[in-house]
C-alpha atoms as an extended CHARMM CRD file, in Angstrom:
* protein
*
       289  EXT
         1         1  UNK       CA             27.8820000000       35.2870000000      -79.6530000000  PROA      1               0.0000000000
         2         2  UNK       CA             25.5920000000       32.0280000000      -77.9790000000  PROA      2               0.0000000000
         3         3  UNK       CA             24.0820000000       31.7270000000      -75.4780000000  PROA      3               0.0000000000
         4         4  UNK       CA             25.9520000000       29.7540000000      -72.6880000000  PROA      4               0.0000000000
         5         5  UNK       CA             24.9820000000       28.4650000000      -68.3890000000  PROA      5               0.0000000000
         6         6  UNK       CA             25.4660000000       30.6400000000      -66.0150000000  PROA      6               0.0000000000
         7         7  UNK       CA             28.5410000000       30.3250000000      -64.5520000000  PROA      7               0.0000000000
         8         8  UNK       CA             29.0130000000       31.2620000000      -60.2790000000  PROA      8               0.0000000000
         9         9  UNK       CA             28.5840000000       34.6760000000      -59.6020000000  PROA      9               0.0000000000
        10        10  UNK       CA             28.4840000000       36.6760000000      -56.5020000000  PROA      10              0.0000000000
        11        11  UNK       CA             26.2280000000       39.6520000000      -55.8460000000  PROA      11              0.0000000000
        12        12  UNK       CA             26.0740000000       41.8410000000      -52.5190000000  PROA      12              0.0000000000
        13        13  UNK       CA             23.2940000000       43.2680000000      -51.4350000000  PROA      13              0.0000000000
        14        14  UNK       CA             24.0100000000       45.1430000000      -49.0750000000  PROA      14              0.0000000000
        15        15  UNK       CA             25.0930000000       43.0810000000      -46.0090000000  PROA      15              0.0000000000
        16        16  UNK       CA             23.4470000000       39.9230000000      -47.9280000000  PROA      16              0.0000000000
        17        17  UNK       CA             25.9220000000       38.0470000000      -49.5350000000  PROA      17              0.0000000000
        18        18  UNK       CA             24.7670000000       35.9770000000      -52.4710000000  PROA      18              0.0000000000
        19        19  UNK       CA             26.6550000000       32.7330000000      -54.1570000000  PROA      19              0.0000000000
        20        20  UNK       CA             24.8650000000       31.4340000000      -57.8120000000  PROA      20              0.0000000000
        21        21  UNK       CA             25.7410000000       27.6620000000      -57.6590000000  PROA      21              0.0000000000
        22        22  UNK       CA             25.9790000000       26.6680000000      -60.5270000000  PROA      22              0.0000000000
        23        23  UNK       CA             24.3010000000       22.4790000000      -61.2420000000  PROA      23              0.0000000000
        24        24  UNK       CA             23.9770000000       22.3550000000      -64.7650000000  PROA      24              0.0000000000
        25        25  UNK       CA             22.2250000000       23.4820000000      -67.6420000000  PROA      25              0.0000000000
        26        26  UNK       CA             18.9910000000       22.5540000000      -69.6310000000  PROA      26              0.0000000000
        27        27  UNK       CA             18.5170000000       22.5040000000      -73.2610000000  PROA      27              0.0000000000
        28        28  UNK       CA             15.7160000000       23.1480000000      -74.9410000000  PROA      28              0.0000000000
        29        29  UNK       CA             13.6440000000       24.0150000000      -78.2050000000  PROA      29              0.0000000000
        30        30  UNK       CA             12.6790000000       27.3590000000      -77.6440000000  PROA      30              0.0000000000
        31        31  UNK       CA              9.2580000000       26.8640000000      -79.9530000000  PROA      31              0.0000000000
        32        32  UNK       CA              8.6810000000       23.7180000000      -77.6790000000  PROA      32              0.0000000000
        33        33  UNK       CA              9.3040000000       25.8880000000      -74.6350000000  PROA      33              0.0000000000
        34        34  UNK       CA              7.0940000000       28.1730000000      -75.4990000000  PROA      34              0.0000000000
        35        35  UNK       CA              3.9740000000       27.1190000000      -77.7460000000  PROA      35              0.0000000000
        36        36  UNK       CA              2.6070000000       29.3790000000      -80.7780000000  PROA      36              0.0000000000
        37        37  UNK       CA              5.9100000000       31.3880000000      -80.6490000000  PROA      37              0.0000000000
        38        38  UNK       CA              7.1760000000       32.4720000000      -83.5280000000  PROA      38              0.0000000000
        39        39  UNK       CA             10.6640000000       31.7600000000      -85.6870000000  PROA      39              0.0000000000
        40        40  UNK       CA             11.1350000000       35.5470000000      -85.9910000000  PROA      40              0.0000000000
        41        41  UNK       CA             10.7720000000       36.3260000000      -82.0520000000  PROA      41              0.0000000000
        42        42  UNK       CA             13.3660000000       33.7530000000      -81.5200000000  PROA      42              0.0000000000
        43        43  UNK       CA             15.5960000000       35.2500000000      -84.7540000000  PROA      43              0.0000000000
        44        44  UNK       CA             15.5210000000       38.6470000000      -82.8460000000  PROA      44              0.0000000000
        45        45  UNK       CA             16.1300000000       36.8950000000      -79.5840000000  PROA      45              0.0000000000
        46        46  UNK       CA             19.0940000000       35.1230000000      -80.6830000000  PROA      46              0.0000000000
        47        47  UNK       CA             20.4070000000       35.9880000000      -77.5950000000  PROA      47              0.0000000000
        48        48  UNK       CA             18.5910000000       33.4470000000      -75.5810000000  PROA      48              0.0000000000
        49        49  UNK       CA             20.3420000000       30.2990000000      -77.6930000000  PROA      49              0.0000000000
        50        50  UNK       CA             22.6460000000       28.0150000000      -77.8580000000  PROA      50              0.0000000000
        51        51  UNK       CA             24.7550000000       27.7640000000      -81.1030000000  PROA      51              0.0000000000
        52        52  UNK       CA             22.4810000000       25.2850000000      -81.8260000000  PROA      52              0.0000000000
        53        53  UNK       CA             19.3340000000       27.0780000000      -81.7330000000  PROA      53              0.0000000000
        54        54  UNK       CA             18.2980000000       25.7410000000      -78.5710000000  PROA      54              0.0000000000
        55        55  UNK       CA             17.4180000000       27.5180000000      -75.7320000000  PROA      55              0.0000000000
        56        56  UNK       CA             19.4960000000       27.3830000000      -72.7490000000  PROA      56              0.0000000000
        57        57  UNK       CA             18.3200000000       27.9350000000      -69.4150000000  PROA      57              0.0000000000
        58        58  UNK       CA             20.7240000000       27.8680000000      -66.4130000000  PROA      58              0.0000000000
        59        59  UNK       CA             20.3890000000       25.2240000000      -63.8950000000  PROA      59              0.0000000000
        60        60  UNK       CA             21.8510000000       25.8730000000      -59.7930000000  PROA      60              0.0000000000
        61        61  UNK       CA             20.7190000000       27.7050000000      -56.4520000000  PROA      61              0.0000000000
        62        62  UNK       CA             21.3040000000       30.4110000000      -54.9650000000  PROA      62              0.0000000000
        63        63  UNK       CA             23.4350000000       30.6370000000      -51.5290000000  PROA      63              0.0000000000
        64        64  UNK       CA             22.0550000000       33.3580000000      -49.9270000000  PROA      64              0.0000000000
        65        65  UNK       CA             24.2230000000       35.1690000000      -45.8500000000  PROA      65              0.0000000000
        66        66  UNK       CA             22.4610000000       37.2090000000      -43.9900000000  PROA      66              0.0000000000
        67        67  UNK       CA             22.7720000000       37.6920000000      -40.3870000000  PROA      67              0.0000000000
        68        68  UNK       CA             24.7110000000       34.4140000000      -39.2860000000  PROA      68              0.0000000000
        69        69  UNK       CA             22.4900000000       32.6500000000      -41.4870000000  PROA      69              0.0000000000
        70        70  UNK       CA             22.8380000000       30.6840000000      -44.2460000000  PROA      70              0.0000000000
        71        71  UNK       CA             20.9210000000       29.2950000000      -46.6170000000  PROA      71              0.0000000000
        72        72  UNK       CA             19.6380000000       27.8600000000      -49.8470000000  PROA      72              0.0000000000
        73        73  UNK       CA             17.0110000000       28.7970000000      -51.8300000000  PROA      73              0.0000000000
        74        74  UNK       CA             16.3150000000       25.8380000000      -54.4730000000  PROA      74              0.0000000000
        75        75  UNK       CA             18.4070000000       23.0380000000      -54.9480000000  PROA      75              0.0000000000
        76        76  UNK       CA             18.6650000000       22.5700000000      -58.6950000000  PROA      76              0.0000000000
        77        77  UNK       CA             17.9930000000       19.3500000000      -60.3790000000  PROA      77              0.0000000000
        78        78  UNK       CA             20.0240000000       16.8410000000      -59.0350000000  PROA      78              0.0000000000
        79        79  UNK       CA             23.7020000000       14.0430000000      -60.2410000000  PROA      79              0.0000000000
        80        80  UNK       CA             21.6020000000       12.8010000000      -63.3640000000  PROA      80              0.0000000000
        81        81  UNK       CA             20.6480000000       13.6360000000      -66.8230000000  PROA      81              0.0000000000
        82        82  UNK       CA             18.2310000000       12.9810000000      -68.8590000000  PROA      82              0.0000000000
        83        83  UNK       CA             17.2270000000       13.9010000000      -72.7290000000  PROA      83              0.0000000000
        84        84  UNK       CA             14.0380000000       15.7860000000      -73.1440000000  PROA      84              0.0000000000
        85        85  UNK       CA             12.0720000000       14.7410000000      -75.8960000000  PROA      85              0.0000000000
        86        86  UNK       CA              8.4580000000       15.8030000000      -77.7780000000  PROA      86              0.0000000000
        87        87  UNK       CA              5.5850000000       14.6040000000      -75.7470000000  PROA      87              0.0000000000
        88        88  UNK       CA              3.1920000000       14.7870000000      -79.7060000000  PROA      88              0.0000000000
        89        89  UNK       CA              6.1480000000       12.8540000000      -81.6410000000  PROA      89              0.0000000000
        90        90  UNK       CA              8.8560000000       11.5270000000      -78.5630000000  PROA      90              0.0000000000
        91        91  UNK       CA             11.5590000000       12.7030000000      -80.5920000000  PROA      91              0.0000000000
        92        92  UNK       CA             14.1890000000       14.9400000000      -78.9900000000  PROA      92              0.0000000000
        93        93  UNK       CA             14.1800000000       18.6360000000      -78.9330000000  PROA      93              0.0000000000
        94        94  UNK       CA             16.5720000000       19.3780000000      -75.6370000000  PROA      94              0.0000000000
        95        95  UNK       CA             18.3550000000       17.7960000000      -72.8860000000  PROA      95              0.0000000000
        96        96  UNK       CA             18.8360000000       19.1140000000      -69.2870000000  PROA      96              0.0000000000
        97        97  UNK       CA             22.5040000000       18.1070000000      -67.2380000000  PROA      97              0.0000000000
        98        98  UNK       CA             23.1780000000       18.1590000000      -63.9010000000  PROA      98              0.0000000000
        99        99  UNK       CA             25.1470000000       17.2370000000      -60.7340000000  PROA      99              0.0000000000
       100       100  UNK       CA             28.0810000000       20.4710000000      -60.1030000000  PROA      100             0.0000000000
       101       101  UNK       CA             25.8350000000       22.0920000000      -57.4200000000  PROA      101             0.0000000000
       102       102  UNK       CA             27.8830000000       20.5570000000      -53.9300000000  PROA      102             0.0000000000
       103       103  UNK       CA             31.6300000000       21.0760000000      -56.2990000000  PROA      103             0.0000000000
       104       104  UNK       CA             30.0020000000       24.8940000000      -57.0300000000  PROA      104             0.0000000000
       105       105  UNK       CA             28.6770000000       25.0930000000      -52.9090000000  PROA      105             0.0000000000
       106       106  UNK       CA             32.6110000000       23.9200000000      -51.7950000000  PROA      106             0.0000000000
       107       107  UNK       CA             34.8950000000       26.3150000000      -54.5750000000  PROA      107             0.0000000000
       108       108  UNK       CA             33.1120000000       28.8480000000      -51.9670000000  PROA      108             0.0000000000
       109       109  UNK       CA             34.1150000000       27.1960000000      -48.9860000000  PROA      109             0.0000000000
       110       110  UNK       CA             30.2840000000       26.2310000000      -47.3650000000  PROA      110             0.0000000000
       111       111  UNK       CA             29.7760000000       22.2900000000      -46.0900000000  PROA      111             0.0000000000
       112       112  UNK       CA             26.6230000000       21.1190000000      -46.8110000000  PROA      112             0.0000000000
       113       113  UNK       CA             26.1200000000       21.0190000000      -43.5400000000  PROA      113             0.0000000000
       114       114  UNK       CA             26.2670000000       24.6210000000      -42.6430000000  PROA      114             0.0000000000
       115       115  UNK       CA             23.3660000000       25.1030000000      -44.9360000000  PROA      115             0.0000000000
       116       116  UNK       CA             20.2590000000       25.9090000000      -41.9210000000  PROA      116             0.0000000000
       117       117  UNK       CA             17.5470000000       25.5800000000      -44.2090000000  PROA      117             0.0000000000
       118       118  UNK       CA             16.2130000000       25.4620000000      -48.0040000000  PROA      118             0.0000000000
       119       119  UNK       CA             13.6950000000       27.9130000000      -49.1690000000  PROA      119             0.0000000000
       120       120  UNK       CA             11.8530000000       26.2750000000      -51.9540000000  PROA      120             0.0000000000
       121       121  UNK       CA             10.5200000000       29.2720000000      -54.1360000000  PROA      121             0.0000000000
       122       122  UNK       CA              9.1840000000       25.5410000000      -55.5990000000  PROA      122             0.0000000000
       123       123  UNK       CA              8.2740000000       21.7730000000      -56.2640000000  PROA      123             0.0000000000
       124       124  UNK       CA              9.4670000000       21.5030000000      -60.0290000000  PROA      124             0.0000000000
       125       125  UNK       CA             12.4920000000       18.7960000000      -60.3480000000  PROA      125             0.0000000000
       126       126  UNK       CA             14.3110000000       20.9690000000      -61.2430000000  PROA      126             0.0000000000
       127       127  UNK       CA             14.8600000000       22.8270000000      -57.8630000000  PROA      127             0.0000000000
       128       128  UNK       CA             14.5290000000       19.9470000000      -55.5610000000  PROA      128             0.0000000000
       129       129  UNK       CA             16.7310000000       17.5910000000      -57.6590000000  PROA      129             0.0000000000
       130       130  UNK       CA             19.6520000000       17.8330000000      -54.2330000000  PROA      130             0.0000000000
       131       131  UNK       CA             17.1920000000       16.6020000000      -51.2420000000  PROA      131             0.0000000000
       132       132  UNK       CA             19.7270000000       13.7210000000      -50.8990000000  PROA      132             0.0000000000
       133       133  UNK       CA             18.3200000000        9.8770000000      -50.6690000000  PROA      133             0.0000000000
       134       134  UNK       CA             15.7130000000        9.1900000000      -47.9950000000  PROA      134             0.0000000000
       135       135  UNK       CA             16.9690000000        8.8850000000      -44.7300000000  PROA      135             0.0000000000
       136       136  UNK       CA             19.9960000000       10.1750000000      -45.6550000000  PROA      136             0.0000000000
       137       137  UNK       CA             19.3770000000       14.6710000000      -46.5410000000  PROA      137             0.0000000000
       138       138  UNK       CA             22.6710000000       15.9920000000      -48.6550000000  PROA      138             0.0000000000
       139       139  UNK       CA             21.8140000000       19.3110000000      -46.6790000000  PROA      139             0.0000000000
       140       140  UNK       CA             21.3570000000       17.4740000000      -42.9670000000  PROA      140             0.0000000000
       141       141  UNK       CA             20.8890000000       20.3260000000      -41.5060000000  PROA      141             0.0000000000
       142       142  UNK       CA             18.4120000000       22.4890000000      -43.0570000000  PROA      142             0.0000000000
       143       143  UNK       CA             14.8350000000       22.5030000000      -42.5330000000  PROA      143             0.0000000000
       144       144  UNK       CA             12.8920000000       23.1000000000      -45.6870000000  PROA      144             0.0000000000
       145       145  UNK       CA             10.2460000000       26.1700000000      -45.7880000000  PROA      145             0.0000000000
       146       146  UNK       CA              7.5690000000       26.2190000000      -48.0530000000  PROA      146             0.0000000000
       147       147  UNK       CA              3.9140000000       27.7650000000      -49.5330000000  PROA      147             0.0000000000
       148       148  UNK       CA              1.8220000000       25.5760000000      -48.0300000000  PROA      148             0.0000000000
       149       149  UNK       CA             -0.4870000000       25.6040000000      -51.6380000000  PROA      149             0.0000000000
       150       150  UNK       CA              2.2560000000       23.9440000000      -53.1400000000  PROA      150             0.0000000000
       151       151  UNK       CA              2.0680000000       20.7430000000      -51.1180000000  PROA      151             0.0000000000
       152       152  UNK       CA             -1.3910000000       20.7860000000      -51.6500000000  PROA      152             0.0000000000
       153       153  UNK       CA             -1.4570000000       20.7120000000      -54.8800000000  PROA      153             0.0000000000
       154       154  UNK       CA              1.2340000000       18.6440000000      -55.5960000000  PROA      154             0.0000000000
       155       155  UNK       CA             -0.2250000000       16.0560000000      -52.7880000000  PROA      155             0.0000000000
       156       156  UNK       CA             -3.0730000000       16.4350000000      -55.2170000000  PROA      156             0.0000000000
       157       157  UNK       CA             -4.3270000000       17.5110000000      -59.2620000000  PROA      157             0.0000000000
       158       158  UNK       CA             -0.8410000000       18.2610000000      -59.9450000000  PROA      158             0.0000000000
       159       159  UNK       CA              0.5150000000       14.8850000000      -59.3610000000  PROA      159             0.0000000000
       160       160  UNK       CA             -0.9770000000       13.6400000000      -62.9580000000  PROA      160             0.0000000000
       161       161  UNK       CA             -1.2050000000       17.2690000000      -63.7550000000  PROA      161             0.0000000000
       162       162  UNK       CA              1.3670000000       19.7330000000      -65.7020000000  PROA      162             0.0000000000
       163       163  UNK       CA              5.1500000000       20.2560000000      -65.2590000000  PROA      163             0.0000000000
       164       164  UNK       CA              8.1990000000       18.3170000000      -64.1840000000  PROA      164             0.0000000000
       165       165  UNK       CA              6.3860000000       16.9130000000      -60.4100000000  PROA      165             0.0000000000
       166       166  UNK       CA              8.8360000000       15.9870000000      -58.2020000000  PROA      166             0.0000000000
       167       167  UNK       CA              9.0210000000       12.1820000000      -56.7690000000  PROA      167             0.0000000000
       168       168  UNK       CA              6.9030000000       11.0510000000      -54.3790000000  PROA      168             0.0000000000
       169       169  UNK       CA             10.1590000000       10.3810000000      -52.2490000000  PROA      169             0.0000000000
       170       170  UNK       CA             11.4460000000       14.3690000000      -52.3400000000  PROA      170             0.0000000000
       171       171  UNK       CA              7.4830000000       14.9320000000      -51.7040000000  PROA      171             0.0000000000
       172       172  UNK       CA              7.9530000000       12.8890000000      -48.5150000000  PROA      172             0.0000000000
       173       173  UNK       CA             11.5880000000       14.5010000000      -47.7570000000  PROA      173             0.0000000000
       174       174  UNK       CA              9.8670000000       18.3150000000      -48.0810000000  PROA      174             0.0000000000
       175       175  UNK       CA              7.1900000000       17.2910000000      -46.0750000000  PROA      175             0.0000000000
       176       176  UNK       CA              8.8300000000       14.9510000000      -43.0840000000  PROA      176             0.0000000000
       177       177  UNK       CA             11.2420000000       18.2060000000      -42.9170000000  PROA      177             0.0000000000
       178       178  UNK       CA              8.9060000000       21.3710000000      -43.8080000000  PROA      178             0.0000000000
       179       179  UNK       CA              7.4900000000       24.2810000000      -41.7500000000  PROA      179             0.0000000000
       180       180  UNK       CA              5.2500000000       26.7060000000      -43.9470000000  PROA      180             0.0000000000
       181       181  UNK       CA              6.2510000000       30.5990000000      -45.3710000000  PROA      181             0.0000000000
       182       182  UNK       CA              3.3550000000       32.5390000000      -46.9060000000  PROA      182             0.0000000000
       183       183  UNK       CA              3.2860000000       36.0000000000      -48.6030000000  PROA      183             0.0000000000
       184       184  UNK       CA              4.0400000000       38.2060000000      -45.8280000000  PROA      184             0.0000000000
       185       185  UNK       CA              6.7530000000       36.7890000000      -44.2260000000  PROA      185             0.0000000000
       186       186  UNK       CA             10.8810000000       37.1100000000      -43.2050000000  PROA      186             0.0000000000
       187       187  UNK       CA             11.7980000000       34.0640000000      -41.9910000000  PROA      187             0.0000000000
       188       188  UNK       CA             15.6380000000       35.1150000000      -41.3640000000  PROA      188             0.0000000000
       189       189  UNK       CA             17.0600000000       38.9210000000      -41.5710000000  PROA      189             0.0000000000
       190       190  UNK       CA             16.3720000000       40.5430000000      -44.4990000000  PROA      190             0.0000000000
       191       191  UNK       CA             14.8330000000       37.7570000000      -46.6230000000  PROA      191             0.0000000000
       192       192  UNK       CA             11.0470000000       38.5660000000      -47.1870000000  PROA      192             0.0000000000
       193       193  UNK       CA              8.5020000000       36.2740000000      -49.0340000000  PROA      193             0.0000000000
       194       194  UNK       CA              7.0080000000       36.8860000000      -51.5790000000  PROA      194             0.0000000000
       195       195  UNK       CA              4.1480000000       35.1370000000      -53.3210000000  PROA      195             0.0000000000
       196       196  UNK       CA              4.4640000000       34.6670000000      -56.7170000000  PROA      196             0.0000000000
       197       197  UNK       CA              1.4740000000       32.5060000000      -58.4120000000  PROA      197             0.0000000000
       198       198  UNK       CA              0.9830000000       30.8180000000      -61.9410000000  PROA      198             0.0000000000
       199       199  UNK       CA              3.8470000000       28.4330000000      -62.3730000000  PROA      199             0.0000000000
       200       200  UNK       CA              1.8860000000       26.6790000000      -59.9860000000  PROA      200             0.0000000000
       201       201  UNK       CA             -0.5890000000       27.5470000000      -57.2770000000  PROA      201             0.0000000000
       202       202  UNK       CA              1.9770000000       28.0910000000      -54.3150000000  PROA      202             0.0000000000
       203       203  UNK       CA              5.1350000000       29.8800000000      -56.4350000000  PROA      203             0.0000000000
       204       204  UNK       CA              7.1400000000       32.0660000000      -54.0640000000  PROA      204             0.0000000000
       205       205  UNK       CA              9.4630000000       34.9390000000      -55.0250000000  PROA      205             0.0000000000
       206       206  UNK       CA             11.7840000000       36.1960000000      -52.0040000000  PROA      206             0.0000000000
       207       207  UNK       CA             12.4570000000       39.9080000000      -51.3440000000  PROA      207             0.0000000000
       208       208  UNK       CA             16.2270000000       40.3350000000      -49.8830000000  PROA      208             0.0000000000
       209       209  UNK       CA             16.9520000000       44.1260000000      -48.2590000000  PROA      209             0.0000000000
       210       210  UNK       CA             20.0390000000       45.3210000000      -46.6740000000  PROA      210             0.0000000000
       211       211  UNK       CA             20.2000000000       49.3080000000      -46.2800000000  PROA      211             0.0000000000
       212       212  UNK       CA             20.0540000000       50.7440000000      -49.6240000000  PROA      212             0.0000000000
       213       213  UNK       CA             20.5210000000       47.2920000000      -51.1260000000  PROA      213             0.0000000000
       214       214  UNK       CA             17.0800000000       45.3670000000      -53.1870000000  PROA      214             0.0000000000
       215       215  UNK       CA             16.5890000000       42.4860000000      -55.4770000000  PROA      215             0.0000000000
       216       216  UNK       CA             13.7820000000       39.8570000000      -56.0420000000  PROA      216             0.0000000000
       217       217  UNK       CA             15.1620000000       36.5290000000      -56.1560000000  PROA      217             0.0000000000
       218       218  UNK       CA             12.2530000000       34.9110000000      -59.0450000000  PROA      218             0.0000000000
       219       219  UNK       CA             12.6070000000       31.4440000000      -58.8330000000  PROA      219             0.0000000000
       220       220  UNK       CA              9.9930000000       30.5080000000      -61.6320000000  PROA      220             0.0000000000
       221       221  UNK       CA              8.3310000000       32.8310000000      -61.6830000000  PROA      221             0.0000000000
       222       222  UNK       CA             10.4910000000       34.4840000000      -64.7950000000  PROA      222             0.0000000000
       223       223  UNK       CA             12.2530000000       31.4300000000      -66.6010000000  PROA      223             0.0000000000
       224       224  UNK       CA             13.3200000000       33.9840000000      -69.6150000000  PROA      224             0.0000000000
       225       225  UNK       CA             14.0370000000       38.0290000000      -70.4170000000  PROA      225             0.0000000000
       226       226  UNK       CA             11.9550000000       37.2380000000      -73.2090000000  PROA      226             0.0000000000
       227       227  UNK       CA              8.8630000000       36.6840000000      -70.9450000000  PROA      227             0.0000000000
       228       228  UNK       CA              9.4860000000       40.7000000000      -69.5890000000  PROA      228             0.0000000000
       229       229  UNK       CA              9.4990000000       41.7460000000      -73.0850000000  PROA      229             0.0000000000
       230       230  UNK       CA              7.0910000000       39.6220000000      -74.7970000000  PROA      230             0.0000000000
       231       231  UNK       CA              4.1690000000       39.5800000000      -72.3000000000  PROA      231             0.0000000000
       232       232  UNK       CA              2.4020000000       37.8160000000      -74.2650000000  PROA      232             0.0000000000
       233       233  UNK       CA              4.2090000000       34.8690000000      -74.2460000000  PROA      233             0.0000000000
       234       234  UNK       CA              3.3340000000       31.7240000000      -71.6140000000  PROA      234             0.0000000000
       235       235  UNK       CA              6.0150000000       28.8850000000      -70.3640000000  PROA      235             0.0000000000
       236       236  UNK       CA              5.1920000000       25.2180000000      -71.3710000000  PROA      236             0.0000000000
       237       237  UNK       CA              4.8550000000       23.5350000000      -67.6590000000  PROA      237             0.0000000000
       238       238  UNK       CA              3.1540000000       27.2910000000      -66.5360000000  PROA      238             0.0000000000
       239       239  UNK       CA              0.5020000000       25.6070000000      -64.3630000000  PROA      239             0.0000000000
       240       240  UNK       CA             -2.2690000000       28.6080000000      -65.0500000000  PROA      240             0.0000000000
       241       241  UNK       CA             -0.7730000000       31.1200000000      -67.0690000000  PROA      241             0.0000000000
       242       242  UNK       CA             -3.1450000000       33.5830000000      -67.7790000000  PROA      242             0.0000000000
       243       243  UNK       CA             -1.9730000000       33.9490000000      -63.9000000000  PROA      243             0.0000000000
       244       244  UNK       CA              1.6850000000       33.6800000000      -64.3750000000  PROA      244             0.0000000000
       245       245  UNK       CA              1.4640000000       36.1950000000      -67.1120000000  PROA      245             0.0000000000
       246       246  UNK       CA              0.1040000000       38.9510000000      -64.6040000000  PROA      246             0.0000000000
       247       247  UNK       CA              2.8050000000       37.5050000000      -61.8340000000  PROA      247             0.0000000000
       248       248  UNK       CA              4.9540000000       38.7110000000      -64.6640000000  PROA      248             0.0000000000
       249       249  UNK       CA              3.2650000000       42.5740000000      -64.5940000000  PROA      249             0.0000000000
       250       250  UNK       CA              3.7410000000       42.6760000000      -61.1170000000  PROA      250             0.0000000000
       251       251  UNK       CA              6.7260000000       41.6290000000      -61.1950000000  PROA      251             0.0000000000
       252       252  UNK       CA              7.5080000000       43.7170000000      -63.3030000000  PROA      252             0.0000000000
       253       253  UNK       CA              7.3920000000       46.5070000000      -61.8240000000  PROA      253             0.0000000000
       254       254  UNK       CA              8.4390000000       45.5420000000      -58.6390000000  PROA      254             0.0000000000
       255       255  UNK       CA             11.7360000000       45.5240000000      -60.2380000000  PROA      255             0.0000000000
       256       256  UNK       CA             11.9390000000       48.9070000000      -62.0570000000  PROA      256             0.0000000000
       257       257  UNK       CA             11.8350000000       49.8730000000      -58.3380000000  PROA      257             0.0000000000
       258       258  UNK       CA             15.2980000000       51.7200000000      -58.3940000000  PROA      258             0.0000000000
       259       259  UNK       CA             18.2790000000       50.1960000000      -57.1400000000  PROA      259             0.0000000000
       260       260  UNK       CA             16.0290000000       46.6260000000      -57.9470000000  PROA      260             0.0000000000
       261       261  UNK       CA             18.7940000000       44.0170000000      -58.9420000000  PROA      261             0.0000000000
       262       262  UNK       CA             17.1600000000       40.7370000000      -60.2940000000  PROA      262             0.0000000000
       263       263  UNK       CA             18.0660000000       36.9900000000      -59.6780000000  PROA      263             0.0000000000
       264       264  UNK       CA             16.9410000000       34.6900000000      -62.0320000000  PROA      264             0.0000000000
       265       265  UNK       CA             18.2910000000       31.2840000000      -61.8300000000  PROA      265             0.0000000000
       266       266  UNK       CA             17.2760000000       30.4390000000      -65.1580000000  PROA      266             0.0000000000
       267       267  UNK       CA             19.1410000000       33.1310000000      -67.4640000000  PROA      267             0.0000000000
       268       268  UNK       CA             22.0720000000       32.2710000000      -69.1250000000  PROA      268             0.0000000000
       269       269  UNK       CA             24.9950000000       34.1560000000      -69.2730000000  PROA      269             0.0000000000
       270       270  UNK       CA             24.6880000000       36.1160000000      -65.6720000000  PROA      270             0.0000000000
       271       271  UNK       CA             21.5100000000       35.2730000000      -63.4980000000  PROA      271             0.0000000000
       272       272  UNK       CA             22.5490000000       38.8710000000      -62.4470000000  PROA      272             0.0000000000
       273       273  UNK       CA             20.9970000000       42.0270000000      -63.5780000000  PROA      273             0.0000000000
       274       274  UNK       CA             18.2870000000       44.9110000000      -63.9430000000  PROA      274             0.0000000000
       275       275  UNK       CA             15.4290000000       45.8130000000      -65.8350000000  PROA      275             0.0000000000
       276       276  UNK       CA             15.9730000000       49.0730000000      -67.9730000000  PROA      276             0.0000000000
       277       277  UNK       CA             13.0730000000       51.1230000000      -68.5780000000  PROA      277             0.0000000000
       278       278  UNK       CA             12.3020000000       51.6210000000      -72.0220000000  PROA      278             0.0000000000
       279       279  UNK       CA             10.2260000000       53.5840000000      -73.7960000000  PROA      279             0.0000000000
       280       280  UNK       CA              7.1370000000       51.1080000000      -74.4830000000  PROA      280             0.0000000000
       281       281  UNK       CA              8.7890000000       47.5220000000      -73.3590000000  PROA      281             0.0000000000
       282       282  UNK       CA             11.0790000000       47.8810000000      -71.0570000000  PROA      282             0.0000000000
       283       283  UNK       CA             14.4830000000       45.9910000000      -71.4340000000  PROA      283             0.0000000000
       284       284  UNK       CA             17.1070000000       43.5690000000      -69.8480000000  PROA      284             0.0000000000
       285       285  UNK       CA             20.7320000000       44.2630000000      -68.6300000000  PROA      285             0.0000000000
       286       286  UNK       CA             23.1460000000       41.2020000000      -68.1500000000  PROA      286             0.0000000000
       287       287  UNK       CA             25.5330000000       43.8570000000      -67.3370000000  PROA      287             0.0000000000
       288       288  UNK       CA             26.5200000000       42.5720000000      -63.3970000000  PROA      288             0.0000000000
       289       289  UNK       CA             25.7680000000       44.7060000000      -60.8770000000  PROA      289             0.0000000000
């Protein structure tokens, strides 16, 4: 069956409630997403491709409710759509479509003003899209938590470097209400920060723990399960591909810990699942936890 963007999904991690809030999808030529990847690889990985052979990447945010706190992880693409083009030829090779996040939030009965913080995995444009207009934040009560290394990157060489940089207005919005978090911090009950650099210098993942429950919110440390099963791959906008690969190898061990669930917000079909050990490389199970 061809891949589809993930719909809404709910996960309970002990006493922590996690909802995936769809915002839209990215559909992209898989060879452009993973330069140097082979036709044979994608022929054997068709479960990640749509009916036109494009890689499907869900877009959205995760709402985490823990200990009386209501927190978002990332902010999707925002209320717009755009075509993607091959930088060498100018030919279209994909599309980004957003705009669903606030409807997804309303569907579970949460108002934007109830969100007290946004945890940013990183500041690529498809993770900051619902910041809102200058002076009119979409989430008016929220503070923004982000790594210092991430802000430093986008203040400096990252502005003209690899990847979809935040706009100047988006960066200023984060800086204006931002607070730094770092590896090992616990900004809210049951949420700890895990530094996962490589995709960007300050990329963060988040470990959710409650009772016997444990989950890892990957952000863009892993865009598609194929990055786990094919460790030599590099995603096209990884700032430091070698470091990103090392980070994924570390995350592989985290995800293989007994009882651990992964939340991959860019994964197609279902963003929650488990990494399963195997003879050789592990495999990904999209079975709903």
